[in-house]
PyMOL Python script that loads the backbone (N, CA, C, O; Angstrom):
from pymol import cmd

cmd.read_pdbstr("""\
ATOM      1  N   MET A   1      55.829 -16.366  51.983  1.00  0.00           N
ATOM      2  CA  MET A   1      55.439 -17.759  52.077  1.00  0.00           C
ATOM      3  C   MET A   1      54.741 -17.979  53.407  1.00  0.00           C
ATOM      4  O   MET A   1      55.171 -17.457  54.436  1.00  0.00           O
ATOM      5  N   SER A   2      53.675 -18.743  53.384  1.00  0.00           N
ATOM      6  CA  SER A   2      52.942 -19.026  54.608  1.00  0.00           C
ATOM      7  C   SER A   2      52.932 -20.523  54.893  1.00  0.00           C
ATOM      8  O   SER A   2      52.160 -21.283  54.310  1.00  0.00           O
ATOM      9  N   ILE A   3      53.799 -20.916  55.792  1.00  0.00           N
ATOM     10  CA  ILE A   3      53.836 -22.318  56.222  1.00  0.00           C
ATOM     11  C   ILE A   3      52.513 -22.693  56.878  1.00  0.00           C
ATOM     12  O   ILE A   3      52.041 -23.820  56.730  1.00  0.00           O
ATOM     13  N   GLU A   4      51.911 -21.749  57.605  1.00  0.00           N
ATOM     14  CA  GLU A   4      50.638 -22.017  58.273  1.00  0.00           C
ATOM     15  C   GLU A   4      49.563 -22.413  57.262  1.00  0.00           C
ATOM     16  O   GLU A   4      48.845 -23.389  57.476  1.00  0.00           O
ATOM     17  N   TRP A   5      49.447 -21.668  56.169  1.00  0.00           N
ATOM     18  CA  TRP A   5      48.421 -21.971  55.175  1.00  0.00           C
ATOM     19  C   TRP A   5      48.746 -23.248  54.417  1.00  0.00           C
ATOM     20  O   TRP A   5      47.837 -23.997  54.059  1.00  0.00           O
ATOM     21  N   MET A   6      50.006 -23.507  54.170  1.00  0.00           N
ATOM     22  CA  MET A   6      50.382 -24.757  53.516  1.00  0.00           C
ATOM     23  C   MET A   6      50.049 -25.941  54.416  1.00  0.00           C
ATOM     24  O   MET A   6      49.560 -26.965  53.939  1.00  0.00           O
ATOM     25  N   ASN A   7      50.312 -25.806  55.713  1.00  0.00           N
ATOM     26  CA  ASN A   7      49.964 -26.869  56.659  1.00  0.00           C
ATOM     27  C   ASN A   7      48.459 -27.118  56.694  1.00  0.00           C
ATOM     28  O   ASN A   7      48.015 -28.259  56.819  1.00  0.00           O
ATOM     29  N   ARG A   8      47.681 -26.048  56.582  1.00  0.00           N
ATOM     30  CA  ARG A   8      46.220 -26.199  56.549  1.00  0.00           C
ATOM     31  C   ARG A   8      45.779 -26.990  55.323  1.00  0.00           C
ATOM     32  O   ARG A   8      44.888 -27.836  55.404  1.00  0.00           O
ATOM     33  N   VAL A   9      46.407 -26.708  54.195  1.00  0.00           N
ATOM     34  CA  VAL A   9      46.084 -27.462  52.976  1.00  0.00           C
ATOM     35  C   VAL A   9      46.382 -28.934  53.193  1.00  0.00           C
ATOM     36  O   VAL A   9      45.539 -29.786  52.916  1.00  0.00           O
ATOM     37  N   TRP A  10      47.586 -29.243  53.689  1.00  0.00           N
ATOM     38  CA  TRP A  10      47.946 -30.646  53.921  1.00  0.00           C
ATOM     39  C   TRP A  10      46.975 -31.320  54.893  1.00  0.00           C
ATOM     40  O   TRP A  10      46.632 -32.489  54.714  1.00  0.00           O
ATOM     41  N   ALA A  11      46.538 -30.599  55.904  1.00  0.00           N
ATOM     42  CA  ALA A  11      45.698 -31.191  56.943  1.00  0.00           C
ATOM     43  C   ALA A  11      44.230 -31.324  56.545  1.00  0.00           C
ATOM     44  O   ALA A  11      43.555 -32.249  56.996  1.00  0.00           O
ATOM     45  N   HIS A  12      43.726 -30.418  55.710  1.00  0.00           N
ATOM     46  CA  HIS A  12      42.278 -30.366  55.509  1.00  0.00           C
ATOM     47  C   HIS A  12      41.784 -30.562  54.083  1.00  0.00           C
ATOM     48  O   HIS A  12      40.615 -30.895  53.889  1.00  0.00           O
ATOM     49  N   SER A  13      42.619 -30.371  53.100  1.00  0.00           N
ATOM     50  CA  SER A  13      42.143 -30.445  51.721  1.00  0.00           C
ATOM     51  C   SER A  13      41.940 -31.889  51.276  1.00  0.00           C
ATOM     52  O   SER A  13      42.687 -32.790  51.654  1.00  0.00           O
ATOM     53  N   GLN A  14      40.916 -32.076  50.468  1.00  0.00           N
ATOM     54  CA  GLN A  14      40.637 -33.379  49.874  1.00  0.00           C
ATOM     55  C   GLN A  14      41.146 -33.452  48.428  1.00  0.00           C
ATOM     56  O   GLN A  14      40.911 -34.441  47.733  1.00  0.00           O
ATOM     57  N   GLN A  15      41.838 -32.410  47.985  1.00  0.00           N
ATOM     58  CA  GLN A  15      42.320 -32.344  46.605  1.00  0.00           C
ATOM     59  C   GLN A  15      43.473 -33.322  46.378  1.00  0.00           C
ATOM     60  O   GLN A  15      44.176 -33.706  47.313  1.00  0.00           O
ATOM     61  N   THR A  16      43.650 -33.713  45.118  1.00  0.00           N
ATOM     62  CA  THR A  16      44.752 -34.593  44.739  1.00  0.00           C
ATOM     63  C   THR A  16      45.383 -34.062  43.457  1.00  0.00           C
ATOM     64  O   THR A  16      44.847 -33.155  42.820  1.00  0.00           O
ATOM     65  N   GLY A  17      46.509 -34.625  43.090  1.00  0.00           N
ATOM     66  CA  GLY A  17      47.150 -34.325  41.817  1.00  0.00           C
ATOM     67  C   GLY A  17      47.433 -32.856  41.585  1.00  0.00           C
ATOM     68  O   GLY A  17      47.903 -32.151  42.478  1.00  0.00           O
ATOM     69  N   SER A  18      47.141 -32.401  40.375  1.00  0.00           N
ATOM     70  CA  SER A  18      47.429 -31.021  39.980  1.00  0.00           C
ATOM     71  C   SER A  18      46.656 -30.009  40.812  1.00  0.00           C
ATOM     72  O   SER A  18      47.160 -28.921  41.090  1.00  0.00           O
ATOM     73  N   ALA A  19      45.439 -30.357  41.213  1.00  0.00           N
ATOM     74  CA  ALA A  19      44.648 -29.436  42.041  1.00  0.00           C
ATOM     75  C   ALA A  19      45.324 -29.222  43.391  1.00  0.00           C
ATOM     76  O   ALA A  19      45.358 -28.098  43.893  1.00  0.00           O
ATOM     77  N   LEU A  20      45.854 -30.274  43.977  1.00  0.00           N
ATOM     78  CA  LEU A  20      46.561 -30.141  45.241  1.00  0.00           C
ATOM     79  C   LEU A  20      47.827 -29.300  45.067  1.00  0.00           C
ATOM     80  O   LEU A  20      48.119 -28.434  45.892  1.00  0.00           O
ATOM     81  N   LEU A  21      48.571 -29.555  44.002  1.00  0.00           N
ATOM     82  CA  LEU A  21      49.780 -28.766  43.747  1.00  0.00           C
ATOM     83  C   LEU A  21      49.452 -27.291  43.575  1.00  0.00           C
ATOM     84  O   LEU A  21      50.156 -26.430  44.101  1.00  0.00           O
ATOM     85  N   LEU A  22      48.390 -26.999  42.843  1.00  0.00           N
ATOM     86  CA  LEU A  22      48.017 -25.613  42.634  1.00  0.00           C
ATOM     87  C   LEU A  22      47.552 -24.968  43.931  1.00  0.00           C
ATOM     88  O   LEU A  22      47.888 -23.815  44.204  1.00  0.00           O
ATOM     89  N   LEU A  23      46.790 -25.692  44.727  1.00  0.00           N
ATOM     90  CA  LEU A  23      46.337 -25.173  46.017  1.00  0.00           C
ATOM     91  C   LEU A  23      47.522 -24.902  46.935  1.00  0.00           C
ATOM     92  O   LEU A  23      47.536 -23.898  47.646  1.00  0.00           O
ATOM     93  N   LEU A  24      48.505 -25.776  46.927  1.00  0.00           N
ATOM     94  CA  LEU A  24      49.719 -25.539  47.712  1.00  0.00           C
ATOM     95  C   LEU A  24      50.487 -24.331  47.199  1.00  0.00           C
ATOM     96  O   LEU A  24      51.058 -23.581  47.991  1.00  0.00           O
ATOM     97  N   ALA A  25      50.509 -24.132  45.891  1.00  0.00           N
ATOM     98  CA  ALA A  25      51.166 -22.960  45.313  1.00  0.00           C
ATOM     99  C   ALA A  25      50.461 -21.682  45.759  1.00  0.00           C
ATOM    100  O   ALA A  25      51.109 -20.682  46.068  1.00  0.00           O
ATOM    101  N   ILE A  26      49.136 -21.722  45.789  1.00  0.00           N
ATOM    102  CA  ILE A  26      48.369 -20.572  46.263  1.00  0.00           C
ATOM    103  C   ILE A  26      48.688 -20.315  47.735  1.00  0.00           C
ATOM    104  O   ILE A  26      48.950 -19.178  48.130  1.00  0.00           O
ATOM    105  N   ALA A  27      48.664 -21.368  48.539  1.00  0.00           N
ATOM    106  CA  ALA A  27      48.952 -21.233  49.974  1.00  0.00           C
ATOM    107  C   ALA A  27      50.357 -20.703  50.207  1.00  0.00           C
ATOM    108  O   ALA A  27      50.591 -19.941  51.145  1.00  0.00           O
ATOM    109  N   ASP A  28      51.283 -21.100  49.363  1.00  0.00           N
ATOM    110  CA  ASP A  28      52.665 -20.648  49.485  1.00  0.00           C
ATOM    111  C   ASP A  28      52.784 -19.146  49.275  1.00  0.00           C
ATOM    112  O   ASP A  28      53.711 -18.526  49.796  1.00  0.00           O
ATOM    113  N   HIS A  29      51.875 -18.553  48.528  1.00  0.00           N
ATOM    114  CA  HIS A  29      51.895 -17.115  48.264  1.00  0.00           C
ATOM    115  C   HIS A  29      51.085 -16.315  49.298  1.00  0.00           C
ATOM    116  O   HIS A  29      51.142 -15.086  49.306  1.00  0.00           O
ATOM    117  N   ALA A  30      50.344 -16.993  50.156  1.00  0.00           N
ATOM    118  CA  ALA A  30      49.442 -16.308  51.088  1.00  0.00           C
ATOM    119  C   ALA A  30      50.193 -15.588  52.197  1.00  0.00           C
ATOM    120  O   ALA A  30      51.241 -16.036  52.662  1.00  0.00           O
ATOM    121  N   ASN A  31      49.623 -14.453  52.607  1.00  0.00           N
ATOM    122  CA  ASN A  31      50.161 -13.767  53.777  1.00  0.00           C
ATOM    123  C   ASN A  31      49.535 -14.380  55.027  1.00  0.00           C
ATOM    124  O   ASN A  31      48.805 -15.367  54.930  1.00  0.00           O
ATOM    125  N   ASP A  32      49.807 -13.816  56.183  1.00  0.00           N
ATOM    126  CA  ASP A  32      49.302 -14.389  57.432  1.00  0.00           C
ATOM    127  C   ASP A  32      47.781 -14.418  57.508  1.00  0.00           C
ATOM    128  O   ASP A  32      47.207 -15.222  58.241  1.00  0.00           O
ATOM    129  N   ASP A  33      47.130 -13.537  56.748  1.00  0.00           N
ATOM    130  CA  ASP A  33      45.670 -13.493  56.727  1.00  0.00           C
ATOM    131  C   ASP A  33      45.065 -14.410  55.670  1.00  0.00           C
ATOM    132  O   ASP A  33      43.844 -14.485  55.535  1.00  0.00           O
ATOM    133  N   GLY A  34      45.915 -15.102  54.924  1.00  0.00           N
ATOM    134  CA  GLY A  34      45.437 -16.003  53.884  1.00  0.00           C
ATOM    135  C   GLY A  34      45.144 -15.308  52.565  1.00  0.00           C
ATOM    136  O   GLY A  34      44.513 -15.890  51.683  1.00  0.00           O
ATOM    137  N   VAL A  35      45.593 -14.077  52.425  1.00  0.00           N
ATOM    138  CA  VAL A  35      45.355 -13.298  51.215  1.00  0.00           C
ATOM    139  C   VAL A  35      46.573 -13.400  50.304  1.00  0.00           C
ATOM    140  O   VAL A  35      47.713 -13.320  50.762  1.00  0.00           O
ATOM    141  N   CYS A  36      46.318 -13.577  49.008  1.00  0.00           N
ATOM    142  CA  CYS A  36      47.428 -13.610  48.048  1.00  0.00           C
ATOM    143  C   CYS A  36      46.933 -13.173  46.686  1.00  0.00           C
ATOM    144  O   CYS A  36      45.729 -13.141  46.432  1.00  0.00           O
ATOM    145  N   TRP A  37      47.853 -12.841  45.825  1.00  0.00           N
ATOM    146  CA  TRP A  37      47.490 -12.396  44.486  1.00  0.00           C
ATOM    147  C   TRP A  37      48.551 -12.810  43.459  1.00  0.00           C
ATOM    148  O   TRP A  37      49.026 -11.968  42.697  1.00  0.00           O
ATOM    149  N   PRO A  38      48.929 -14.088  43.428  1.00  0.00           N
ATOM    150  CA  PRO A  38      49.895 -14.536  42.419  1.00  0.00           C
ATOM    151  C   PRO A  38      49.250 -14.573  41.034  1.00  0.00           C
ATOM    152  O   PRO A  38      48.034 -14.721  40.912  1.00  0.00           O
ATOM    153  N   SER A  39      50.046 -14.442  40.026  1.00  0.00           N
ATOM    154  CA  SER A  39      49.510 -14.522  38.663  1.00  0.00           C
ATOM    155  C   SER A  39      49.176 -15.977  38.325  1.00  0.00           C
ATOM    156  O   SER A  39      49.721 -16.915  38.907  1.00  0.00           O
ATOM    157  N   VAL A  40      48.278 -16.127  37.382  1.00  0.00           N
ATOM    158  CA  VAL A  40      47.945 -17.465  36.892  1.00  0.00           C
ATOM    159  C   VAL A  40      49.194 -18.097  36.293  1.00  0.00           C
ATOM    160  O   VAL A  40      49.431 -19.293  36.467  1.00  0.00           O
ATOM    161  N   ALA A  41      49.989 -17.303  35.590  1.00  0.00           N
ATOM    162  CA  ALA A  41      51.217 -17.824  34.981  1.00  0.00           C
ATOM    163  C   ALA A  41      52.150 -18.387  36.042  1.00  0.00           C
ATOM    164  O   ALA A  41      52.737 -19.453  35.851  1.00  0.00           O
ATOM    165  N   ARG A  42      52.291 -17.681  37.155  1.00  0.00           N
ATOM    166  CA  ARG A  42      53.162 -18.151  38.245  1.00  0.00           C
ATOM    167  C   ARG A  42      52.622 -19.435  38.863  1.00  0.00           C
ATOM    168  O   ARG A  42      53.384 -20.366  39.122  1.00  0.00           O
ATOM    169  N   LEU A  43      51.322 -19.492  39.100  1.00  0.00           N
ATOM    170  CA  LEU A  43      50.722 -20.691  39.684  1.00  0.00           C
ATOM    171  C   LEU A  43      50.854 -21.878  38.739  1.00  0.00           C
ATOM    172  O   LEU A  43      51.158 -22.990  39.171  1.00  0.00           O
ATOM    173  N   ALA A  44      50.628 -21.641  37.458  1.00  0.00           N
ATOM    174  CA  ALA A  44      50.768 -22.708  36.470  1.00  0.00           C
ATOM    175  C   ALA A  44      52.195 -23.240  36.454  1.00  0.00           C
ATOM    176  O   ALA A  44      52.423 -24.448  36.385  1.00  0.00           O
ATOM    177  N   GLN A  45      53.143 -22.325  36.517  1.00  0.00           N
ATOM    178  CA  GLN A  45      54.555 -22.727  36.531  1.00  0.00           C
ATOM    179  C   GLN A  45      54.847 -23.591  37.756  1.00  0.00           C
ATOM    180  O   GLN A  45      55.497 -24.631  37.641  1.00  0.00           O
ATOM    181  N   ARG A  46      54.376 -23.171  38.916  1.00  0.00           N
ATOM    182  CA  ARG A  46      54.639 -23.906  40.153  1.00  0.00           C
ATOM    183  C   ARG A  46      53.994 -25.284  40.134  1.00  0.00           C
ATOM    184  O   ARG A  46      54.589 -26.252  40.607  1.00  0.00           O
ATOM    185  N   ALA A  47      52.777 -25.385  39.591  1.00  0.00           N
ATOM    186  CA  ALA A  47      52.046 -26.666  39.561  1.00  0.00           C
ATOM    187  C   ALA A  47      52.398 -27.496  38.337  1.00  0.00           C
ATOM    188  O   ALA A  47      51.948 -28.633  38.193  1.00  0.00           O
ATOM    189  N   ARG A  48      53.218 -26.909  37.448  1.00  0.00           N
ATOM    190  CA  ARG A  48      53.663 -27.596  36.229  1.00  0.00           C
ATOM    191  C   ARG A  48      52.499 -28.007  35.331  1.00  0.00           C
ATOM    192  O   ARG A  48      52.408 -29.135  34.847  1.00  0.00           O
ATOM    193  N   VAL A  49      51.608 -27.019  35.134  1.00  0.00           N
ATOM    194  CA  VAL A  49      50.487 -27.193  34.221  1.00  0.00           C
ATOM    195  C   VAL A  49      50.442 -25.994  33.275  1.00  0.00           C
ATOM    196  O   VAL A  49      51.118 -24.993  33.511  1.00  0.00           O
ATOM    197  N   LYS A  50      49.659 -26.091  32.222  1.00  0.00           N
ATOM    198  CA  LYS A  50      49.449 -24.976  31.301  1.00  0.00           C
ATOM    199  C   LYS A  50      48.573 -23.922  31.985  1.00  0.00           C
ATOM    200  O   LYS A  50      47.818 -24.240  32.904  1.00  0.00           O
ATOM    201  N   GLU A  51      48.675 -22.678  31.539  1.00  0.00           N
ATOM    202  CA  GLU A  51      47.892 -21.600  32.151  1.00  0.00           C
ATOM    203  C   GLU A  51      46.391 -21.863  32.065  1.00  0.00           C
ATOM    204  O   GLU A  51      45.663 -21.605  33.024  1.00  0.00           O
ATOM    205  N   ARG A  52      45.924 -22.371  30.932  1.00  0.00           N
ATOM    206  CA  ARG A  52      44.491 -22.650  30.788  1.00  0.00           C
ATOM    207  C   ARG A  52      44.040 -23.719  31.777  1.00  0.00           C
ATOM    208  O   ARG A  52      42.952 -23.619  32.345  1.00  0.00           O
ATOM    209  N   GLN A  53      44.863 -24.733  31.986  1.00  0.00           N
ATOM    210  CA  GLN A  53      44.521 -25.765  32.965  1.00  0.00           C
ATOM    211  C   GLN A  53      44.512 -25.171  34.369  1.00  0.00           C
ATOM    212  O   GLN A  53      43.662 -25.523  35.187  1.00  0.00           O
ATOM    213  N   ALA A  54      45.445 -24.280  34.649  1.00  0.00           N
ATOM    214  CA  ALA A  54      45.481 -23.617  35.956  1.00  0.00           C
ATOM    215  C   ALA A  54      44.201 -22.822  36.183  1.00  0.00           C
ATOM    216  O   ALA A  54      43.650 -22.843  37.284  1.00  0.00           O
ATOM    217  N   GLN A  55      43.722 -22.125  35.160  1.00  0.00           N
ATOM    218  CA  GLN A  55      42.477 -21.369  35.278  1.00  0.00           C
ATOM    219  C   GLN A  55      41.305 -22.295  35.609  1.00  0.00           C
ATOM    220  O   GLN A  55      40.469 -21.973  36.454  1.00  0.00           O
ATOM    221  N   LYS A  56      41.254 -23.430  34.945  1.00  0.00           N
ATOM    222  CA  LYS A  56      40.182 -24.400  35.201  1.00  0.00           C
ATOM    223  C   LYS A  56      40.269 -24.951  36.618  1.00  0.00           C
ATOM    224  O   LYS A  56      39.249 -25.118  37.288  1.00  0.00           O
ATOM    225  N   ILE A  57      41.479 -25.233  37.072  1.00  0.00           N
ATOM    226  CA  ILE A  57      41.662 -25.763  38.428  1.00  0.00           C
ATOM    227  C   ILE A  57      41.283 -24.717  39.464  1.00  0.00           C
ATOM    228  O   ILE A  57      40.650 -25.041  40.468  1.00  0.00           O
ATOM    229  N   ILE A  58      41.664 -23.471  39.231  1.00  0.00           N
ATOM    230  CA  ILE A  58      41.314 -22.392  40.166  1.00  0.00           C
ATOM    231  C   ILE A  58      39.805 -22.283  40.295  1.00  0.00           C
ATOM    232  O   ILE A  58      39.289 -22.133  41.402  1.00  0.00           O
ATOM    233  N   LYS A  59      39.088 -22.356  39.173  1.00  0.00           N
ATOM    234  CA  LYS A  59      37.627 -22.312  39.219  1.00  0.00           C
ATOM    235  C   LYS A  59      37.079 -23.509  39.991  1.00  0.00           C
ATOM    236  O   LYS A  59      36.166 -23.361  40.803  1.00  0.00           O
ATOM    237  N   ALA A  60      37.629 -24.682  39.742  1.00  0.00           N
ATOM    238  CA  ALA A  60      37.170 -25.885  40.451  1.00  0.00           C
ATOM    239  C   ALA A  60      37.444 -25.780  41.951  1.00  0.00           C
ATOM    240  O   ALA A  60      36.622 -26.208  42.762  1.00  0.00           O
ATOM    241  N   LEU A  61      38.588 -25.215  42.323  1.00  0.00           N
ATOM    242  CA  LEU A  61      38.910 -25.028  43.744  1.00  0.00           C
ATOM    243  C   LEU A  61      37.916 -24.061  44.398  1.00  0.00           C
ATOM    244  O   LEU A  61      37.486 -24.271  45.532  1.00  0.00           O
ATOM    245  N   ALA A  62      37.562 -23.012  43.673  1.00  0.00           N
ATOM    246  CA  ALA A  62      36.572 -22.058  44.196  1.00  0.00           C
ATOM    247  C   ALA A  62      35.208 -22.729  44.313  1.00  0.00           C
ATOM    248  O   ALA A  62      34.516 -22.561  45.317  1.00  0.00           O
ATOM    249  N   ASP A  63      34.819 -23.490  43.290  1.00  0.00           N
ATOM    250  CA  ASP A  63      33.529 -24.192  43.321  1.00  0.00           C
ATOM    251  C   ASP A  63      33.467 -25.200  44.465  1.00  0.00           C
ATOM    252  O   ASP A  63      32.399 -25.435  45.030  1.00  0.00           O
ATOM    253  N   ALA A  64      34.611 -25.798  44.809  1.00  0.00           N
ATOM    254  CA  ALA A  64      34.668 -26.777  45.892  1.00  0.00           C
ATOM    255  C   ALA A  64      34.764 -26.120  47.272  1.00  0.00           C
ATOM    256  O   ALA A  64      34.736 -26.810  48.291  1.00  0.00           O
ATOM    257  N   GLY A  65      34.877 -24.802  47.307  1.00  0.00           N
ATOM    258  CA  GLY A  65      34.966 -24.104  48.578  1.00  0.00           C
ATOM    259  C   GLY A  65      36.366 -24.105  49.190  1.00  0.00           C
ATOM    260  O   GLY A  65      36.540 -23.730  50.349  1.00  0.00           O
ATOM    261  N   GLU A  66      37.357 -24.524  48.412  1.00  0.00           N
ATOM    262  CA  GLU A  66      38.732 -24.560  48.916  1.00  0.00           C
ATOM    263  C   GLU A  66      39.358 -23.184  48.957  1.00  0.00           C
ATOM    264  O   GLU A  66      40.190 -22.902  49.820  1.00  0.00           O
ATOM    265  N   ILE A  67      38.961 -22.310  48.018  1.00  0.00           N
ATOM    266  CA  ILE A  67      39.461 -20.939  47.975  1.00  0.00           C
ATOM    267  C   ILE A  67      38.295 -19.998  47.717  1.00  0.00           C
ATOM    268  O   ILE A  67      37.224 -20.410  47.271  1.00  0.00           O
ATOM    269  N   GLU A  68      38.527 -18.742  48.006  1.00  0.00           N
ATOM    270  CA  GLU A  68      37.535 -17.700  47.715  1.00  0.00           C
ATOM    271  C   GLU A  68      38.209 -16.684  46.811  1.00  0.00           C
ATOM    272  O   GLU A  68      39.305 -16.207  47.106  1.00  0.00           O
ATOM    273  N   ILE A  69      37.558 -16.361  45.722  1.00  0.00           N
ATOM    274  CA  ILE A  69      38.101 -15.392  44.776  1.00  0.00           C
ATOM    275  C   ILE A  69      37.341 -14.087  44.945  1.00  0.00           C
ATOM    276  O   ILE A  69      36.112 -14.062  44.884  1.00  0.00           O
ATOM    277  N   GLN A  70      38.072 -13.010  45.157  1.00  0.00           N
ATOM    278  CA  GLN A  70      37.465 -11.693  45.273  1.00  0.00           C
ATOM    279  C   GLN A  70      38.001 -10.810  44.166  1.00  0.00           C
ATOM    280  O   GLN A  70      39.196 -10.816  43.871  1.00  0.00           O
ATOM    281  N   PHE A  71      37.102 -10.050  43.553  1.00  0.00           N
ATOM    282  CA  PHE A  71      37.489  -9.133  42.485  1.00  0.00           C
ATOM    283  C   PHE A  71      37.496  -7.712  42.970  1.00  0.00           C
ATOM    284  O   PHE A  71      37.800  -6.799  42.202  1.00  0.00           O
TER     285      PHE A  71
END
""", "prot")
cmd.dss("prot")
cmd.show_as("cartoon", "prot")
cmd.util.cbc("prot")
cmd.orient("prot")
């Protein structure tokens, strides 16, 4: 868990609702370098959304520049 990354989300993100919850779930999984690899199922569970909705939110977060996805 990274309190530092969660604090950054609270301080800088413009997201609301489910997108904010999902972003906080991602931040909660981040290491000190901000890198994480939680499953979509885990993120959906944490944000209390369906997996398909989580996938859509993750894409929207990437499009908004809130996260970077690397393959």
